[in-house]
C-alpha positions as CSV (number, residue, x, y, z in Angstrom):
1,M,5.1,-9.4,15.8
2,G,4.5,-7.4,12.6
3,R,1.2,-6.1,11.4
4,H,-1.0,-8.0,8.6
5,R,-0.4,-5.9,5.2
6,E,-4.1,-5.3,3.8
7,K,-3.8,-6.3,-0.2
8,I,-4.3,-2.5,-1.1
9,D,-0.9,-1.8,0.7
10,I,0.9,-4.6,-0.9
11,I,-0.4,-3.5,-4.4
12,A,0.6,-0.1,-3.5
13,S,4.1,-1.2,-2.7
14,I,4.6,-3.3,-6.0
15,L,3.1,0.3,-8.4
16,T,5.6,2.4,-6.4
17,E,8.4,0.1,-7.2
18,A,7.0,-0.6,-10.8
19,E,6.9,3.6,-11.4
20,K,10.5,3.0,-11.5
21,G,10.4,0.7,-14.7
22,S,11.7,-2.0,-12.3
23,G,11.7,-5.8,-12.9
24,K,10.1,-8.9,-10.8
25,T,13.0,-9.0,-8.5
26,H,13.2,-5.5,-7.7
27,I,9.5,-5.6,-6.9
28,M,9.4,-8.7,-5.0
29,Y,12.0,-7.3,-2.7
30,Y,10.8,-3.8,-2.4
31,A,6.9,-5.5,-1.7
32,N,8.8,-8.2,0.7
33,L,7.1,-10.8,-1.5
34,N,7.7,-14.3,-2.2
35,Y,8.1,-15.3,-5.8
36,D,4.7,-17.0,-5.8
37,Q,3.0,-14.4,-4.1
38,L,4.3,-11.8,-6.9
39,R,3.5,-13.5,-9.4
40,K,-0.3,-13.6,-8.1
41,Y,-0.7,-9.9,-7.5
42,I,1.1,-9.4,-11.0
43,S,-1.3,-11.3,-12.5
44,E,-4.2,-9.4,-11.2
45,I,-2.8,-6.0,-11.6
46,S,-2.4,-6.9,-15.0
47,E,-5.5,-7.9,-15.7
48,R,-7.0,-4.8,-14.0
49,G,-5.0,-2.5,-16.2
50,L,-2.6,-0.9,-13.5
51,V,0.6,-2.4,-15.3
52,V,2.1,-3.7,-18.5
53,L,5.2,-4.8,-19.4
54,D,7.6,-3.0,-21.2
55,G,8.8,-3.8,-25.1
56,S,11.5,-6.2,-23.8
57,Q,8.8,-7.8,-21.9
58,R,11.2,-7.5,-18.7
59,H,10.2,-4.5,-17.1
60,F,6.7,-2.9,-15.5
61,Q,5.3,0.6,-16.5
62,V,2.6,1.6,-14.4
63,T,-0.9,2.7,-16.3
64,D,-2.7,6.0,-16.1
65,L,-4.9,4.2,-14.2
66,G,-2.2,2.7,-11.7
67,R,-1.0,5.9,-11.4
68,T,-4.6,6.9,-10.1
69,F,-4.7,4.2,-8.0
70,L,-1.3,5.3,-6.6
71,E,-2.7,8.8,-6.0
72,T,-5.9,7.5,-4.3
73,Y,-3.9,5.5,-2.3
74,K,-1.8,8.0,-0.7
75,K,-4.3,10.1,0.0
76,Y,-6.5,7.2,1.7
77,F,-3.0,6.6,3.6
78,K,-2.8,9.9,4.7
79,A,-6.6,9.9,6.2
80,T,-6.3,6.9,8.1
81,K,-3.3,8.0,9.5
82,Q,-5.0,11.5,10.7
83,T,-7.8,9.5,11.9
84,A,-5.7,6.9,14.1
85,R,-4.0,10.5,15.6
86,Q,-7.6,11.6,16.2
87,L,-8.7,8.8,17.8
88,N,-5.7,8.3,20.1
89,E,-6.3,11.8,21.3
90,V,-10.3,11.1,21.8
91,S,-8.8,7.9,23.7
92,A,-6.2,10.3,25.9
93,M,-9.1,12.6,26.5
94,K,-11.5,10.0,27.6
95,K,-8.9,8.5,30.1
96,L,-8.4,11.9,31.5
97,L,-11.9,12.5,32.2
98,E,-12.3,8.9,33.3
99,N,-9.2,9.5,36.1
100,M,-11.0,12.7,37.2
101,L,-13.9,10.8,38.6
102,I,-11.9,8.2,40.0
103,G,-9.5,10.3,42.2
């Protein structure tokens, strides 16, 4: 069973693909969304000023605010991975200590 994706993870996926100047279909497949989900997210991030349609009205462009979101997301993602790794190490140490008391 796959893990539930958070809203910010989905938006980061959309923005990552939109940075390439992609259209809805490419973004939809890249972000693993159905069309209704994509429309909802695109509408929201457009209203928030993270993406705009290009002159042809077919491809998305990430705005400066969208790039700032992505840069911050990458730092957040890296920090969460480091924190998870540290928590695993702490958990392993606790288990070792508990085993020393049992044995």
